[in-house]
PDB file of N, CA, C and O in Angstrom, chain B, residues numbered from 101:
ATOM      1  N   MET B 101       0.965  -1.258  -0.112  1.00  0.00           N
ATOM      2  CA  MET B 101       0.169  -0.007  -0.005  1.00  0.00           C
ATOM      3  C   MET B 101       0.802   1.352  -0.105  1.00  0.00           C
ATOM      4  O   MET B 101       1.663   1.591   0.741  1.00  0.00           O
ATOM      5  N   ARG B 102       0.557   2.182  -0.892  1.00  0.00           N
ATOM      6  CA  ARG B 102       1.297   3.556  -0.975  1.00  0.00           C
ATOM      7  C   ARG B 102       0.743   4.428  -0.059  1.00  0.00           C
ATOM      8  O   ARG B 102      -0.472   4.627  -0.070  1.00  0.00           O
ATOM      9  N   VAL B 103       1.583   5.057   0.855  1.00  0.00           N
ATOM     10  CA  VAL B 103       1.026   5.973   1.908  1.00  0.00           C
ATOM     11  C   VAL B 103       1.969   7.416   1.678  1.00  0.00           C
ATOM     12  O   VAL B 103       3.118   7.428   1.236  1.00  0.00           O
ATOM     13  N   LYS B 104       1.253   8.483   2.053  1.00  0.00           N
ATOM     14  CA  LYS B 104       1.989   9.745   1.890  1.00  0.00           C
ATOM     15  C   LYS B 104       1.981  10.396   3.369  1.00  0.00           C
ATOM     16  O   LYS B 104       0.972  10.386   4.075  1.00  0.00           O
ATOM     17  N   CYS B 105       3.172  10.943   3.749  1.00  0.00           N
ATOM     18  CA  CYS B 105       3.271  11.504   5.081  1.00  0.00           C
ATOM     19  C   CYS B 105       2.669  12.890   4.990  1.00  0.00           C
ATOM     20  O   CYS B 105       2.843  13.736   4.113  1.00  0.00           O
ATOM     21  N   SER B 106       1.937  12.942   6.064  1.00  0.00           N
ATOM     22  CA  SER B 106       0.917  14.308   5.917  1.00  0.00           C
ATOM     23  C   SER B 106       1.885  15.637   6.404  1.00  0.00           C
ATOM     24  O   SER B 106       1.444  16.780   6.290  1.00  0.00           O
ATOM     25  N   LEU B 107       3.163  15.385   6.922  1.00  0.00           N
ATOM     26  CA  LEU B 107       3.937  16.404   7.140  1.00  0.00           C
ATOM     27  C   LEU B 107       5.053  16.937   6.056  1.00  0.00           C
ATOM     28  O   LEU B 107       5.117  18.087   5.620  1.00  0.00           O
ATOM     29  N   CYS B 108       5.927  15.828   5.716  1.00  0.00           N
ATOM     30  CA  CYS B 108       6.771  16.136   4.638  1.00  0.00           C
ATOM     31  C   CYS B 108       6.357  15.773   3.248  1.00  0.00           C
ATOM     32  O   CYS B 108       7.098  16.126   2.330  1.00  0.00           O
ATOM     33  N   ASP B 109       5.158  15.047   2.958  1.00  0.00           N
ATOM     34  CA  ASP B 109       4.769  14.531   1.716  1.00  0.00           C
ATOM     35  C   ASP B 109       5.569  13.469   1.017  1.00  0.00           C
ATOM     36  O   ASP B 109       5.481  13.326  -0.203  1.00  0.00           O
ATOM     37  N   LYS B 110       6.276  12.790   1.695  1.00  0.00           N
ATOM     38  CA  LYS B 110       7.334  11.737   1.319  1.00  0.00           C
ATOM     39  C   LYS B 110       6.229  10.619   1.198  1.00  0.00           C
ATOM     40  O   LYS B 110       5.378  10.425   2.067  1.00  0.00           O
ATOM     41  N   VAL B 111       6.346   9.832  -0.099  1.00  0.00           N
ATOM     42  CA  VAL B 111       5.531   8.640  -0.266  1.00  0.00           C
ATOM     43  C   VAL B 111       6.222   7.533  -0.192  1.00  0.00           C
ATOM     44  O   VAL B 111       7.157   7.319  -0.964  1.00  0.00           O
ATOM     45  N   GLU B 112       5.813   6.598   0.843  1.00  0.00           N
ATOM     46  CA  GLU B 112       6.325   5.138   1.154  1.00  0.00           C
ATOM     47  C   GLU B 112       5.372   4.051   0.845  1.00  0.00           C
ATOM     48  O   GLU B 112       4.156   4.187   0.714  1.00  0.00           O
ATOM     49  N   THR B 113       5.966   3.094   0.754  1.00  0.00           N
ATOM     50  CA  THR B 113       5.282   1.674   0.760  1.00  0.00           C
ATOM     51  C   THR B 113       5.228   0.913   2.070  1.00  0.00           C
ATOM     52  O   THR B 113       6.229   0.648   2.735  1.00  0.00           O
ATOM     53  N   ILE B 114       3.924   0.566   2.409  1.00  0.00           N
ATOM     54  CA  ILE B 114       3.883  -0.125   3.651  1.00  0.00           C
ATOM     55  C   ILE B 114       3.136  -1.559   3.315  1.00  0.00           C
ATOM     56  O   ILE B 114       2.408  -1.588   2.323  1.00  0.00           O
ATOM     57  N   ASP B 115       3.294  -2.712   4.091  1.00  0.00           N
ATOM     58  CA  ASP B 115       2.750  -3.785   3.844  1.00  0.00           C
ATOM     59  C   ASP B 115       1.204  -3.568   3.912  1.00  0.00           C
ATOM     60  O   ASP B 115       0.730  -2.894   4.826  1.00  0.00           O
ATOM     61  N   SER B 116       0.377  -4.158   2.908  1.00  0.00           N
ATOM     62  CA  SER B 116      -1.091  -3.999   2.813  1.00  0.00           C
ATOM     63  C   SER B 116      -1.756  -4.743   3.963  1.00  0.00           C
ATOM     64  O   SER B 116      -2.894  -4.521   4.376  1.00  0.00           O
ATOM     65  N   TRP B 117      -1.008  -5.544   4.374  1.00  0.00           N
ATOM     66  CA  TRP B 117      -1.911  -6.333   5.593  1.00  0.00           C
ATOM     67  C   TRP B 117      -1.343  -6.157   7.019  1.00  0.00           C
ATOM     68  O   TRP B 117      -1.460  -6.969   7.937  1.00  0.00           O
ATOM     69  N   SER B 118      -0.803  -5.146   7.051  1.00  0.00           N
ATOM     70  CA  SER B 118      -0.285  -4.438   8.357  1.00  0.00           C
ATOM     71  C   SER B 118      -1.361  -3.779   9.224  1.00  0.00           C
ATOM     72  O   SER B 118      -2.380  -3.379   8.661  1.00  0.00           O
ATOM     73  N   PHE B 119      -1.230  -3.641  10.482  1.00  0.00           N
ATOM     74  CA  PHE B 119      -2.326  -2.890  11.272  1.00  0.00           C
ATOM     75  C   PHE B 119      -2.454  -1.540  10.860  1.00  0.00           C
ATOM     76  O   PHE B 119      -3.503  -0.899  10.928  1.00  0.00           O
ATOM     77  N   GLU B 120      -1.440  -1.146  10.458  1.00  0.00           N
ATOM     78  CA  GLU B 120      -1.318   0.574  10.038  1.00  0.00           C
ATOM     79  C   GLU B 120      -2.250   0.668   8.900  1.00  0.00           C
ATOM     80  O   GLU B 120      -3.162   1.494   8.883  1.00  0.00           O
ATOM     81  N   ALA B 121      -2.005  -0.265   7.844  1.00  0.00           N
ATOM     82  CA  ALA B 121      -2.669  -0.127   6.597  1.00  0.00           C
ATOM     83  C   ALA B 121      -3.990  -0.441   6.863  1.00  0.00           C
ATOM     84  O   ALA B 121      -4.801   0.145   6.146  1.00  0.00           O
ATOM     85  N   LYS B 122      -4.417  -1.171   7.659  1.00  0.00           N
ATOM     86  CA  LYS B 122      -5.913  -1.524   7.968  1.00  0.00           C
ATOM     87  C   LYS B 122      -6.548  -0.319   8.575  1.00  0.00           C
ATOM     88  O   LYS B 122      -7.652   0.088   8.215  1.00  0.00           O
ATOM     89  N   ARG B 123      -5.820   0.247   9.511  1.00  0.00           N
ATOM     90  CA  ARG B 123      -6.159   1.407  10.364  1.00  0.00           C
ATOM     91  C   ARG B 123      -6.664   2.575   9.343  1.00  0.00           C
ATOM     92  O   ARG B 123      -7.735   3.171   9.448  1.00  0.00           O
ATOM     93  N   LEU B 124      -5.705   2.777   8.363  1.00  0.00           N
ATOM     94  CA  LEU B 124      -5.807   3.684   7.489  1.00  0.00           C
ATOM     95  C   LEU B 124      -6.885   3.491   6.327  1.00  0.00           C
ATOM     96  O   LEU B 124      -7.357   4.484   5.773  1.00  0.00           O
ATOM     97  N   ARG B 125      -7.241   2.287   5.991  1.00  0.00           N
ATOM     98  CA  ARG B 125      -8.244   1.889   5.156  1.00  0.00           C
ATOM     99  C   ARG B 125      -9.790   2.190   5.926  1.00  0.00           C
ATOM    100  O   ARG B 125     -10.730   2.786   5.399  1.00  0.00           O
ATOM    101  N   ASN B 126      -9.766   1.691   7.102  1.00  0.00           N
ATOM    102  CA  ASN B 126     -11.051   1.778   7.801  1.00  0.00           C
ATOM    103  C   ASN B 126     -11.333   3.187   8.314  1.00  0.00           C
ATOM    104  O   ASN B 126     -12.471   3.655   8.330  1.00  0.00           O
ATOM    105  N   LYS B 127     -10.280   3.824   8.719  1.00  0.00           N
ATOM    106  CA  LYS B 127     -10.665   5.201   9.132  1.00  0.00           C
ATOM    107  C   LYS B 127      -9.985   6.337   8.667  1.00  0.00           C
ATOM    108  O   LYS B 127      -9.046   6.912   9.217  1.00  0.00           O
ATOM    109  N   PRO B 128     -10.669   6.679   7.355  1.00  0.00           N
ATOM    110  CA  PRO B 128      -9.919   7.857   6.484  1.00  0.00           C
ATOM    111  C   PRO B 128      -9.470   9.171   7.371  1.00  0.00           C
ATOM    112  O   PRO B 128      -8.573   9.814   6.825  1.00  0.00           O
ATOM    113  N   ALA B 129      -9.840   9.597   8.402  1.00  0.00           N
ATOM    114  CA  ALA B 129      -9.589  10.614   9.044  1.00  0.00           C
ATOM    115  C   ALA B 129      -8.326  10.441   9.625  1.00  0.00           C
ATOM    116  O   ALA B 129      -7.663  11.453   9.853  1.00  0.00           O
ATOM    117  N   LYS B 130      -7.809   9.170   9.949  1.00  0.00           N
ATOM    118  CA  LYS B 130      -6.299   8.884  10.397  1.00  0.00           C
ATOM    119  C   LYS B 130      -5.164   9.409   9.453  1.00  0.00           C
ATOM    120  O   LYS B 130      -5.377   9.330   8.243  1.00  0.00           O
ATOM    121  N   THR B 131      -4.224   9.828   9.799  1.00  0.00           N
ATOM    122  CA  THR B 131      -3.119  10.340   8.723  1.00  0.00           C
ATOM    123  C   THR B 131      -1.902   9.579   9.135  1.00  0.00           C
ATOM    124  O   THR B 131      -1.701   9.170  10.279  1.00  0.00           O
ATOM    125  N   TYR B 132      -1.032   9.405   8.015  1.00  0.00           N
ATOM    126  CA  TYR B 132       0.233   8.667   8.062  1.00  0.00           C
ATOM    127  C   TYR B 132       1.569   9.754   8.408  1.00  0.00           C
ATOM    128  O   TYR B 132       1.693  10.830   7.824  1.00  0.00           O
ATOM    129  N   MET B 133       2.312   9.364   9.229  1.00  0.00           N
ATOM    130  CA  MET B 133       3.462   9.882   9.440  1.00  0.00           C
ATOM    131  C   MET B 133       4.554   9.001   9.050  1.00  0.00           C
ATOM    132  O   MET B 133       4.442   7.784   9.197  1.00  0.00           O
ATOM    133  N   CYS B 134       5.840   9.654   8.451  1.00  0.00           N
ATOM    134  CA  CYS B 134       6.989   8.683   8.252  1.00  0.00           C
ATOM    135  C   CYS B 134       7.667   8.631   9.404  1.00  0.00           C
ATOM    136  O   CYS B 134       7.520   9.488  10.275  1.00  0.00           O
ATOM    137  N   GLN B 135       8.579   7.486   9.530  1.00  0.00           N
ATOM    138  CA  GLN B 135       9.347   7.459  10.756  1.00  0.00           C
ATOM    139  C   GLN B 135      10.220   8.569  11.146  1.00  0.00           C
ATOM    140  O   GLN B 135      10.360   8.855  12.335  1.00  0.00           O
ATOM    141  N   THR B 136      10.885   9.285  10.098  1.00  0.00           N
ATOM    142  CA  THR B 136      11.572  10.459  10.544  1.00  0.00           C
ATOM    143  C   THR B 136      10.871  11.444  11.104  1.00  0.00           C
ATOM    144  O   THR B 136      11.392  12.047  12.043  1.00  0.00           O
ATOM    145  N   CYS B 137       9.647  11.788  10.683  1.00  0.00           N
ATOM    146  CA  CYS B 137       8.747  12.904  11.193  1.00  0.00           C
ATOM    147  C   CYS B 137       8.334  12.385  12.598  1.00  0.00           C
ATOM    148  O   CYS B 137       8.230  13.201  13.514  1.00  0.00           O
ATOM    149  N   GLN B 138       8.095  11.076  12.809  1.00  0.00           N
ATOM    150  CA  GLN B 138       7.772  10.712  14.224  1.00  0.00           C
ATOM    151  C   GLN B 138       8.814  10.923  15.144  1.00  0.00           C
ATOM    152  O   GLN B 138       8.675  11.382  16.277  1.00  0.00           O
ATOM    153  N   GLU B 139       9.918  10.551  14.584  1.00  0.00           N
ATOM    154  CA  GLU B 139      11.164  10.819  15.577  1.00  0.00           C
ATOM    155  C   GLU B 139      11.372  12.197  15.870  1.00  0.00           C
ATOM    156  O   GLU B 139      11.614  12.569  17.018  1.00  0.00           O
ATOM    157  N   ARG B 140      11.290  13.005  14.867  1.00  0.00           N
ATOM    158  CA  ARG B 140      11.721  14.538  15.294  1.00  0.00           C
ATOM    159  C   ARG B 140      10.429  15.110  16.046  1.00  0.00           C
ATOM    160  O   ARG B 140      10.507  16.219  16.575  1.00  0.00           O
ATOM    161  N   ILE B 141       9.278  14.394  16.100  1.00  0.00           N
ATOM    162  CA  ILE B 141       8.222  15.095  16.890  1.00  0.00           C
ATOM    163  C   ILE B 141       8.427  14.737  18.346  1.00  0.00           C
ATOM    164  O   ILE B 141       8.336  15.535  19.278  1.00  0.00           O
ATOM    165  N   SER B 142       8.703  13.496  18.435  1.00  0.00           N
ATOM    166  CA  SER B 142       9.019  12.841  19.782  1.00  0.00           C
ATOM    167  C   SER B 142      10.232  13.505  20.554  1.00  0.00           C
ATOM    168  O   SER B 142      10.199  13.641  21.777  1.00  0.00           O
ATOM    169  N   GLU B 143      11.271  13.899  19.801  1.00  0.00           N
ATOM    170  CA  GLU B 143      12.417  14.494  20.084  1.00  0.00           C
ATOM    171  C   GLU B 143      12.228  16.077  20.756  1.00  0.00           C
ATOM    172  O   GLU B 143      12.727  16.471  21.810  1.00  0.00           O
ATOM    173  N   ARG B 144      11.519  16.707  19.992  1.00  0.00           N
ATOM    174  CA  ARG B 144      11.026  17.876  20.163  1.00  0.00           C
ATOM    175  C   ARG B 144      10.001  17.959  21.398  1.00  0.00           C
ATOM    176  O   ARG B 144       9.951  18.952  22.124  1.00  0.00           O
ATOM    177  N   THR B 145       9.296  16.974  21.547  1.00  0.00           N
ATOM    178  CA  THR B 145       8.328  17.199  22.611  1.00  0.00           C
ATOM    179  C   THR B 145       9.016  16.718  23.649  1.00  0.00           C
ATOM    180  O   THR B 145       8.709  17.281  24.699  1.00  0.00           O
ATOM    181  N   ALA B 146       9.996  15.719  23.773  1.00  0.00           N
ATOM    182  CA  ALA B 146      10.927  15.647  25.032  1.00  0.00           C
ATOM    183  C   ALA B 146      11.799  16.803  25.284  1.00  0.00           C
ATOM    184  O   ALA B 146      12.222  16.926  26.433  1.00  0.00           O
ATOM    185  N   GLU B 147      12.152  17.705  24.364  1.00  0.00           N
ATOM    186  CA  GLU B 147      12.809  18.855  24.820  1.00  0.00           C
ATOM    187  C   GLU B 147      11.958  19.789  25.566  1.00  0.00           C
ATOM    188  O   GLU B 147      12.289  20.233  26.665  1.00  0.00           O
ATOM    189  N   ARG B 148      10.883  20.081  24.980  1.00  0.00           N
ATOM    190  CA  ARG B 148       9.667  20.921  25.588  1.00  0.00           C
ATOM    191  C   ARG B 148       9.513  20.537  26.966  1.00  0.00           C
ATOM    192  O   ARG B 148       9.554  21.312  27.921  1.00  0.00           O
ATOM    193  N   ASN B 149       9.302  19.078  27.019  1.00  0.00           N
ATOM    194  CA  ASN B 149       8.982  18.557  28.301  1.00  0.00           C
ATOM    195  C   ASN B 149      10.045  18.779  29.326  1.00  0.00           C
ATOM    196  O   ASN B 149       9.736  18.923  30.509  1.00  0.00           O
ATOM    197  N   ALA B 150      11.222  18.811  28.942  1.00  0.00           N
ATOM    198  CA  ALA B 150      12.304  18.981  29.834  1.00  0.00           C
ATOM    199  C   ALA B 150      12.678  20.354  30.316  1.00  0.00           C
ATOM    200  O   ALA B 150      13.572  20.583  31.131  1.00  0.00           O
ATOM    201  N   THR B 151      11.831  21.337  29.676  1.00  0.00           N
ATOM    202  CA  THR B 151      12.034  22.822  30.114  1.00  0.00           C
ATOM    203  C   THR B 151      11.177  22.977  31.059  1.00  0.00           C
ATOM    204  O   THR B 151      11.316  24.080  31.588  1.00  0.00           O
ATOM    205  N   GLY B 152      10.165  22.219  31.606  1.00  0.00           N
ATOM    206  CA  GLY B 152       9.108  22.324  32.635  1.00  0.00           C
ATOM    207  C   GLY B 152       8.125  23.198  32.345  1.00  0.00           C
ATOM    208  O   GLY B 152       7.430  23.507  33.314  1.00  0.00           O
ATOM    209  N   HIS B 153       7.806  23.769  31.147  1.00  0.00           N
ATOM    210  CA  HIS B 153       6.866  24.746  30.733  1.00  0.00           C
ATOM    211  C   HIS B 153       5.839  24.041  29.746  1.00  0.00           C
ATOM    212  O   HIS B 153       5.030  24.685  29.077  1.00  0.00           O
ATOM    213  N   PHE B 154       5.938  22.780  29.721  1.00  0.00           N
ATOM    214  CA  PHE B 154       5.129  21.905  28.700  1.00  0.00           C
ATOM    215  C   PHE B 154       4.059  21.193  29.442  1.00  0.00           C
ATOM    216  O   PHE B 154       4.459  20.471  30.355  1.00  0.00           O
ATOM    217  N   ASN B 155       2.741  21.252  29.229  1.00  0.00           N
ATOM    218  CA  ASN B 155       1.710  20.763  29.880  1.00  0.00           C
ATOM    219  C   ASN B 155       1.070  19.957  28.593  1.00  0.00           C
ATOM    220  O   ASN B 155       0.738  20.378  27.485  1.00  0.00           O
ATOM    221  N   LEU B 156       1.022  18.569  29.195  1.00  0.00           N
ATOM    222  CA  LEU B 156       0.395  17.601  28.363  1.00  0.00           C
ATOM    223  C   LEU B 156      -1.069  17.352  28.920  1.00  0.00           C
ATOM    224  O   LEU B 156      -1.297  16.770  29.981  1.00  0.00           O
ATOM    225  N   TYR B 157      -2.065  17.886  28.036  1.00  0.00           N
ATOM    226  CA  TYR B 157      -3.382  17.947  28.472  1.00  0.00           C
ATOM    227  C   TYR B 157      -4.065  16.660  28.216  1.00  0.00           C
ATOM    228  O   TYR B 157      -3.652  16.031  27.242  1.00  0.00           O
ATOM    229  N   PRO B 158      -5.055  16.139  28.923  1.00  0.00           N
ATOM    230  CA  PRO B 158      -5.610  14.866  28.397  1.00  0.00           C
ATOM    231  C   PRO B 158      -6.551  15.028  27.466  1.00  0.00           C
ATOM    232  O   PRO B 158      -7.053  16.132  27.256  1.00  0.00           O
ATOM    233  N   SER B 159      -6.939  13.790  26.713  1.00  0.00           N
ATOM    234  CA  SER B 159      -7.837  13.892  25.261  1.00  0.00           C
ATOM    235  C   SER B 159      -9.156  14.357  25.727  1.00  0.00           C
ATOM    236  O   SER B 159      -9.512  14.232  26.899  1.00  0.00           O
ATOM    237  N   PHE B 160      -9.784  14.822  24.928  1.00  0.00           N
ATOM    238  CA  PHE B 160     -11.204  15.116  25.087  1.00  0.00           C
ATOM    239  C   PHE B 160     -12.179  14.049  25.044  1.00  0.00           C
ATOM    240  O   PHE B 160     -13.371  14.336  25.155  1.00  0.00           O
ATOM    241  N   ARG B 161     -11.802  12.836  24.893  1.00  0.00           N
ATOM    242  CA  ARG B 161     -12.402  11.795  24.769  1.00  0.00           C
ATOM    243  C   ARG B 161     -12.527  10.922  26.044  1.00  0.00           C
ATOM    244  O   ARG B 161     -12.510   9.692  25.995  1.00  0.00           O
ATOM    245  N   GLN B 162     -12.649  11.610  27.148  1.00  0.00           N
ATOM    246  CA  GLN B 162     -12.703  11.066  28.225  1.00  0.00           C
ATOM    247  C   GLN B 162     -13.997  10.498  28.692  1.00  0.00           C
ATOM    248  O   GLN B 162     -14.973  10.857  28.034  1.00  0.00           O
ATOM    249  N   LYS B 163     -14.193   9.765  29.592  1.00  0.00           N
ATOM    250  CA  LYS B 163     -15.573   8.950  30.035  1.00  0.00           C
ATOM    251  C   LYS B 163     -16.186  10.213  30.975  1.00  0.00           C
ATOM    252  O   LYS B 163     -15.559  10.826  31.839  1.00  0.00           O
ATOM    253  N   ARG B 164     -17.569  10.427  30.568  1.00  0.00           N
ATOM    254  CA  ARG B 164     -18.130  11.389  31.223  1.00  0.00           C
ATOM    255  C   ARG B 164     -18.820  10.855  32.569  1.00  0.00           C
ATOM    256  O   ARG B 164     -19.512   9.837  32.576  1.00  0.00           O
ATOM    257  N   ARG B 165     -18.596  11.551  33.589  1.00  0.00           N
ATOM    258  CA  ARG B 165     -19.280  11.217  34.948  1.00  0.00           C
ATOM    259  C   ARG B 165     -20.390  11.724  35.157  1.00  0.00           C
ATOM    260  O   ARG B 165     -20.412  12.918  35.456  1.00  0.00           O
ATOM    261  N   TRP B 166     -21.517  11.054  35.076  1.00  0.00           N
ATOM    262  CA  TRP B 166     -22.845  11.644  35.203  1.00  0.00           C
ATOM    263  C   TRP B 166     -23.413  11.251  36.598  1.00  0.00           C
ATOM    264  O   TRP B 166     -24.531  11.634  36.940  1.00  0.00           O
TER     265      TRP B 166
END
């Protein structure tokens, strides 16, 4: 399966039977990021977290407490 990175527009080929390919086929709102972009984002996030001024907020899909 050919996929395109949403950040750098690099086209890559992934296995059509992989979990990631299935996720992209079944949920079109999901986007693909290449390995270099994922590493760059995780490094920069770790750098921001080390400064102490970075807050990681919980996702909005928490269970509601009625």
